[in-house]
N, C-alpha and C positions, 0 to 999 in steps of 0.2 A: 447716431440714430439706431435703435434697436431692429432687428430683423423681423419681418413678418413670418408667420408660421410656415409658409411654403418656402420663402427664402432661406430660413433656417435649415429646413428638411433637405433642400437641394445641397447646400453647403455641406451638412453634416454627412450626407452620402458620399460625397467626394472627399471630404476632409479627413474623416474617420479612417478610412483605409490608407490614405496617405500619411496620416499621423502615426498609424501602426506601423507602417514601413519604416518611416523615419526613425521611430524609437527602436525598431529591430535592428536597423544599421548602426545606431549609436551604441548598442549593446555589443557588437561585434568589432568595433574598431578600437584602437588604442585610447585609453582614457585621456592621455595627456594631449590627444590631438582634437577632442571635442570642442573646447572654446575657439581654436582656430577655424574648425568647421562652422561653428555658429556664426563667427565673423564673416566667413567667406559667403555663408548663405545670406546674411544681411545685405551684403553688397550685390550678389547675383540676382536675387528676387527683387524685382521693382518695388520700392516701398509704397508707392500710390496704389499699386495692386492690392497689397494687403490692406490698406486702409479704406477700401470700399465698403466694408461692413465690420461691426464690433467684433465678431467671433475670430476673424483672421487677424484682425488689428491686435487683439488680445492674445490669442493663442498662435503666435507667429512661429514658423519652423525653427527660428533662432532660439526662441524661448523654450521650445520643446527640447532642443538638443542640449541647451545648458542646463535644463531641469534634470536630463539624464546624467550629464556630467555631475552635478550636485549630488544626485542620488548615488551614483557609483563611487564618487569620492568620499561621501560619508559612510558608505557601506564597506569601505576597505577595512580588512582585519589587519593589515600591517600598515600601521601608520608612520612606521620609521622610514618608508620609502618616501614620504613627503618631505623633500628637503627645503621646502619654501613654506614654513608655517605661517599662520596669520599674525599680523602685526598687532600687538596687545593694545596700543592706542588707537589704531583704526577700527579694530574689533569693538572696542568700547564704544566709540563714536557711532559706529553703524548700528550697533544695538540701540543706543540711546535714540537715533533718528528713526529708526524702525518703530520703536516703541511710541514716539510722539506722533508718528504717522497713524498708528492705530488709535491712539487716544483721539486724535483730531477726527478721525473717521467716526468713532463712536459718539462724539459730542456735536456732530452736525448732523444734517439729513442727507446720508449718502445715496447717491444714485448708482446706476450701473457704471458710469463713466469714472466715478471716484473708486469704486471697489476694483475695477479693471486696472486703472493706473497704479493703484497701490499694490496690486498683485504683480504687475510687470515691475514695479521698482524694487519690490521684495526679491524677485527671482533674479533679475538682471543686475542689481546693484548691491543690494544688502547682503544676501545670503553668500555670494561668491567671495566677499571679504572674510567670511568665517570658515571657509573650506580649506583644508590642508591640500597643497598641491606641489608640484615639482618645478624646479628651476627650467627644465627642458620645456615643460608646458608654457612657462612665461616667454621662453626664447621662441618657440613656435609661434605664440601669439603676436610677438613683436614682428616676426618675419611675415605673418599673414597680414598684418597692417601695411607694411610697405609693399609687400607683392600685389596685394588687391588694389592699392592706390595707384600703383604704377600701370596695372593693366586698365583701370578706370580712366587714369589720364590720357592713355593712348586713345581710348574710345572717345574721350571728350574733345581730344584734339581734332580728330576726324569729324565729331559731330559740329564743332565750331566752324570747321572749314566748310562743311556742307550746309551749315546753317539750317540743320535738320537732324532730328533725333529718330532714328528707324524704331527704337524701343517704344517711343511715345506714340509713333503712328500705329503700332500694333495694339497698344493699349487703348487708344481711342476707339477702335473697333469693339473693345470689351467694355466700353462705358466709362472710361478713365479719362477725364478731360485733360488736355494739354495746358500747362501752366505758363507757357511762353507768351509773354504779352509786353516785353520790354522793348524799348526803342533800339537798343543793342542787344543781339542775340547772346544768350548766356547758356553755356553748356551745363548739364546736371546728370547725364548719364542714366543710371538705373535709381538714383537716390531722390528723384522726384521734384528736387528744386535746387537752384544754384547754391543756396545758402548752406543746405546739407553737404552737397558735393565739396563747396569751398572748406567747410569745417573739416571734413574728412581728409582732404589734401593737406591743410594746415597741421593736422595731428600727425599724418605720416611724415610730413616734412620734419616736424620736430624729432620724430624718432630716427630718422635718417640721418639728419644733421648731428645729432647727439652721438650717434655711433661713430660717424666719421670724425668728428673732433676727439672723440675718445681713443682714436688710433685704429679703427677698424678700416677694412679695405675700401678702395676706390669705388666699388660698386654702391656703396652708400652715398656717395656724392652724386653718382648718376640718378639714384632713386630720389634723392632730394631735389635734384634738377628737375625730374619728371613730374614730381608733386607740385613744384613751383609753377611749371607750365601749365599743368592740369588746373591748378588754382586760377591761373590768369584767364583761362577760358570760361571760367564762372563769373568773371568781372565782379568779384565780391570785395567790398571795401573791408568788412569786419574780418575777413580771413586774411587780407594782407596786413591788418593790424595785428592779428593773432601771430603770424609768422614773424613779424617784427619783434613782438614782445618776447616770443620763445627763443628767437635768435640771440637777442640781448642777454637774457638770463643764462643761456647755455654758454655764451662767450665769458659772462662775468664769472660763473662758477669755475669754468675752466682755467680762466686766467688766475684766480685766487689760489687754485690748488695744484698748479703745475710748474715745471721749470721754465726757464726763458725759451728754451728751444720749442717745447710743445705749446707754450704760449703764442709764440710767433705763428706756428701752423694754424691754431685756432683763429687768431686775429685775421691772418690771411684768407682763410676759408670764409669767415663771417662777413669780412670787408667785400669779398667778391660777391656773395649773396646779397649784401647790402646795395651794391651798385646794381645787381640784377633787379632788386625790388623797385629801385628808383626807376629804373628803365620800363618796368611793368606799369607803374603808376603814371609815368610820362607819356606811355603809349597812346595813340589815338583812340584806342578802344575804351581805356579807362576814362580818358579826358571826355569822350562823347558820353559815357555814363554819367560821369560826375556833373556834366552840364544840363542833363536831362531834367524834365519837369518831374518825372516820377521819383528821382532821387530827392528833389526838394520837398515833394509830398511826404516821402518816407521819413525824412529828417524831421519835418514838423510834426508827424505822428509821434516819432519817438520822444520828442521834446513834451508833448502832452501825456505821455504815459507816466511821468513822475506824479503829476497832479491826480490822475486816476487811480494810480497804485496806492497812494497815501490815503485817499478818501475810502477806498474799497478796504484796505487793510484796517484802517481805524474803525470802519463801521462793524467789524468783527472783532473788536477790542484787541487788535494785533495778535490775536491767537490762531487765525487762519479760518477760511470758509470751507475748509475740507481738502483732502489730497486730490490733486488733479482739477480743483474746481475754480481756478483763476478766471475763466471766461464768465461763469456765472457770478462769481463773487465781485467781479468788476462791472457787470451788466448795468445795474442801476446808476453808475456813475460814468458810463461809456455810451452815450445815446447814438454816436456815430459808429459804434461797433469797431473801435481801433483795435488792431491786433495787438496783443500784449508781446511785443518783439523784444523780450528781455527775460531770459531764464531765471534771474535772480528776483525780478519783480513777480514772475509767475509763483515762485516758491513762497514770497513774502505774502502774496494774497491767499494761497492755498494753506499754507503751514504756518503762517505768522512769523513773529520774530524769533521765537524758540526753534522753529523749523530752519529758518533761514540761517541762524547763527550755527546750528549744528552742521548744516550742509556746507558753509563756508569753512568751518573748522575741519571738516572732513577733507575737503579738496586742498585747503591751504596746508593742513597737516601732513597731506600726501606729498605735496610739492616740497615742503621742508625736508621730509624724509628723503626725497630724491636727491636734494642738494646735499644733504648729510652723507648719503651713500655714494655720491658723485656719480649717480646714474643719470647721465645727461640725456639719454633717449627719453626715460619716462618723464623728466623734468619738462623738456621741450613739448612732449605731447600734452601733458596736463596744462602747462601754460597756455598752448593753443586753444585747448578745449575751454579753459576758464575764461579766456577773452572772448572767444566766438560766441559762447551762450549769452553773453551779455548784450548781443546785438539781434538775436532772433529767438523764436519761441519753441525751440527743440524740447525743453523739458516736458511739456504737456502735449504738444501738437503730434508727437510721433512716439508712441509707447515702445516700439521696438528699438528706437534709437537710443534709449536708455542703455542698452548693451555697450555702447562706446564708453559711457562714464563708468560703468562697472569694470570693464577691461582696463581702462586706464588707471583707475584707482588699485586694480589688482597688481598691475605692472609696477606701480609706483611704491607700493608697500612691500613688494617680494620681487626686487630685481635679482636677475640671475647674473648680471654683468658686474664683474669688480674691476675698478680702474686699475689696480696694481698688476694684473695679470691679463692684459688685453689680449695678447696673442694666445694664450692658452683657451680663454673663453671663446675666442673667435673660432679656433680649431675645433673645440667640442660642439660649438653650434652648428659649424658647417658639416660635420660628420654625423650629426644626429638628426638633421632636418631634411 
């Protein structure tokens, strides 16, 4: 919904000075720290607070920080310092996807929401894949994922015990409604919804598990455990499936590319995590959630989505209703206004078959690159993300959350970690962060 003149003026009076301050700070700190700062800002600032109006939802602090990083990176005179250059295959796919998005926008009737979504998708996903950066920047970014997830997990554990989110109670006084309506309490911290929090924990789990199985220190096992416990407090079925898929692929790649001794270590760790996941799903909390009426309703709604998506996509000749337009594109075929709880369905409706194919090729290609590089951390994170988005509407419902996709693709195509020199890489990372 567009802001009225008074609302826009009030936000501008507050937002412009804050934006200038953020930009000023971003020009004073190290270039390689900016992506990590953008990610931390995404986690710290409540997502639902930014979503209250289109201006803050579009020009989020995380986007501003990343835009400064892009500007400074492209403006560097000495490109030789960028030891993690863009991957040619990924760069080509990113350009093609961005080009198709622009074409789709031009040949539809774009509204503000379409333009805003494409702007965020371009800045948060497409352009970062074209920017030269450093391995140290990627290392900082991976540490930012696991650190913020651990802090968020501790908060969610307390939230779950209290059955109460202090942040939400503060936001209610600011006019932000509480989303808690389930028969089983589900934690979400600052991310506004259990599915967002669950996906974030699943991604961090994949990074931590990949690092540990690759031979990094035991602290990564602790970080993986914290992420798993945090995920449990969200009572998210899709996140459990994402964790299972990422753990399986990490173990498969590790088993096929290592000696018997290191294989045994990976199998032992993953087996222990498998038993932990069985314990999570078998817990009274998850069983109560699985047996609730809301789960049955959610499952039935998701089953109806296939029919709605096919009708909506075919009505636009499979070429898309326009970037970020899945809700409007599906509206004539969705009288009960079922949420499009599938990121791939959202893309199919909005960008058509060409857009969906390019998106899948981009994500799948990065997963394959991670497997070839034996970068288990980025592999686990990307698989967790790819599975998670198939079960909720993150692609269009939260523009700022696209930053997660952009960063995971960046990590997957330009890993700083080399399997053959684990100790040296770990020492460099610990000394530089």
